[in-house]
PAZAZA-72984 format. One record per residue (C-alpha): residue number from 0; residue in three letters; x, y negated, z. Coordinates in Angstrom, 3 decimals. Each point is the difference from the previous one (the first is absolute). Example, Ala and Ser with C-alpha at 12.3 -4.5 7.8 and 13.67 -1.06 7.14 Angstrom:
BEGIN
<ketor 0; 'ala'; <12.300; 4.500; 7.800>> <ketor 1; 'ser'; <1.370; -3.440; -0.660>> 
# end
This chain:
BEGIN
<ketor 0; 'met'; <238.578; -224.391; 46.931>> <ketor 1; 'ala'; <-0.677; -1.994; 3.143>> <ketor 2; 'ala'; <3.405; -1.628; -0.358>> <ketor 3; 'val'; <-0.914; -1.289; -3.449>> <ketor 4; 'gly'; <-3.205; -1.482; 1.393>> <ketor 5; 'ser'; <1.905; -1.711; 2.801>> <ketor 6; 'leu'; <2.578; -1.322; -2.435>> <ketor 7; 'lys'; <-2.715; -1.426; -2.243>> <ketor 8; 'arg'; <-1.609; -1.625; 3.033>> <ketor 9; 'phe'; <3.276; -1.662; 1.060>> <ketor 10; 'leu'; <0.735; -1.176; -3.552>> <ketor 11; 'ser'; <-3.414; -1.587; -0.356>> <ketor 12; 'pro'; <-0.129; -3.793; 0.510>> <ketor 13; 'ala'; <-3.479; 0.401; 1.515>> <ketor 14; 'phe'; <1.545; 1.897; 2.944>> <ketor 15; 'tyr'; <2.296; -2.889; 0.855>> <ketor 16; 'gln'; <-2.726; -2.579; -0.548>> <ketor 17; 'ala'; <-2.313; 1.892; 2.367>> <ketor 18; 'ser'; <2.804; 0.351; 2.567>> <ketor 19; 'ala'; <0.751; -3.729; -0.119>> <ketor 20; 'thr'; <-3.698; -0.856; 0.278>> <ketor 21; 'asp'; <-0.433; 2.332; 2.976>> <ketor 22; 'phe'; <3.086; -1.454; 1.684>> <ketor 23; 'gly'; <-1.234; -3.559; -0.575>> <ketor 24; 'thr'; <-3.427; 0.864; 1.390>> <ketor 25; 'met'; <1.551; 1.610; 3.070>> <ketor 26; 'met'; <2.276; -2.984; 0.624>> <ketor 27; 'arg'; <-2.860; -2.452; -0.477>> <ketor 28; 'thr'; <-2.414; 1.774; 2.355>> <ketor 29; 'lys'; <2.506; 1.076; 2.636>> <ketor 30; 'tyr'; <2.363; -2.944; 0.236>> <ketor 31; 'ile'; <-1.143; -3.073; -1.898>> <ketor 32; 'arg'; <-3.724; -0.168; 0.779>> <ketor 33; 'gly'; <0.188; 1.963; 3.233>> <ketor 34; 'asn'; <1.734; -2.696; 1.992>> <ketor 35; 'val'; <0.545; -3.692; -0.567>> <ketor 36; 'leu'; <3.661; 0.162; 1.041>> <ketor 37; 'ala'; <0.766; 3.065; -2.105>> <ketor 38; 'gln'; <-0.121; -1.848; -3.321>> <ketor 39; 'pro'; <3.011; -2.270; 0.625>> <ketor 40; 'ile'; <1.927; 2.860; 1.599>> <ketor 41; 'val'; <-0.594; 2.309; -2.962>> <ketor 42; 'gly'; <0.951; -2.779; -2.411>> <ketor 43; 'phe'; <3.183; -0.635; 1.976>> <ketor 44; 'met'; <0.856; 3.719; 0.006>> <ketor 45; 'val'; <-0.511; 0.280; -3.765>> <ketor 46; 'ser'; <2.100; -3.140; -0.578>> <ketor 47; 'ile'; <2.855; 1.287; 2.170>> <ketor 48; 'gly'; <-0.109; 3.399; -1.734>> <ketor 49; 'thr'; <0.043; -1.570; -3.456>> <ketor 50; 'leu'; <2.847; -2.320; 0.947>> <ketor 51; 'gly'; <1.975; 2.928; 1.435>> <ketor 52; 'tyr'; <-0.356; 2.062; -3.165>> <ketor 53; 'phe'; <0.918; -2.992; -2.140>> <ketor 54; 'ile'; <3.158; -0.659; 2.006>> <ketor 55; 'glu'; <1.028; 3.659; -0.018>> <ketor 56; 'tyr'; <-0.491; 0.735; -3.683>> <ketor 57; 'ala'; <0.519; -3.369; -1.702>> <ketor 58; 'val'; <2.742; -1.472; 2.143>> <ketor 59; 'leu'; <1.875; 2.804; 1.762>> <ketor 60; 'gly'; <-0.762; 2.892; -2.344>> <ketor 61; 'arg'; <2.287; -1.221; -2.759>> <ketor 62; 'tyr'; <3.006; 0.190; 2.330>> <ketor 63; 'his'; <-0.855; 3.586; 0.916>> <ketor 64; 'val'; <-0.311; 0.899; -3.687>> <ketor 65; 'ala'; <3.300; -1.718; -0.831>> <ketor 66; 'his'; <1.729; 1.827; 2.860>> <ketor 67; 'thr'; <-1.374; 3.347; -1.192>> <ketor 68; 'lys'; <1.142; -0.668; -3.574>> <ketor 69; 'glu'; <3.446; -0.968; 1.274>> <ketor 70; 'lys'; <0.311; 3.219; 2.001>> <ketor 71; 'thr'; <-1.185; 2.060; -2.985>> <ketor 72; 'ala'; <2.510; -1.656; -2.331>> <ketor 73; 'leu'; <2.812; 0.614; 2.492>> <ketor 74; 'ala'; <-1.007; 3.654; 0.397>> <ketor 75; 'leu'; <-0.125; 0.505; -3.785>> <ketor 76; 'lys'; <3.405; -1.635; -0.395>> <ketor 77; 'glu'; <1.450; 2.313; 2.657>> <ketor 78; 'tyr'; <-1.673; 3.030; -1.591>> <ketor 79; 'asp'; <1.359; -0.907; -3.445>> <ketor 80; 'ala'; <3.494; -0.468; 1.423>> <ketor 81; 'lys'; <-0.031; 3.460; 1.600>> <ketor 82; 'his'; <-1.805; 1.926; -2.715>> <ketor 83; 'ala'; <1.066; -1.662; -3.242>> <ketor 84; 'his'; <1.211; 2.350; -2.699>> 
# end
């Protein structure tokens, strides 16, 4: 029964909203307002992280997906050639 309660908690939007609020509060108190130099550094880190994810998934990811599809098609063609009835 505890598993059902945990599952309901993780499926609740309030859980994620509270987690994001807590994370934002922690970042604001620890890094942004704690030190004058921390604010630009944190902004730079977030920008670099966002740019990295964008490049990986939007630009390079499609080539990885195309390569995987190509390998799958080749494997299915080989399988059909060997096991066709």
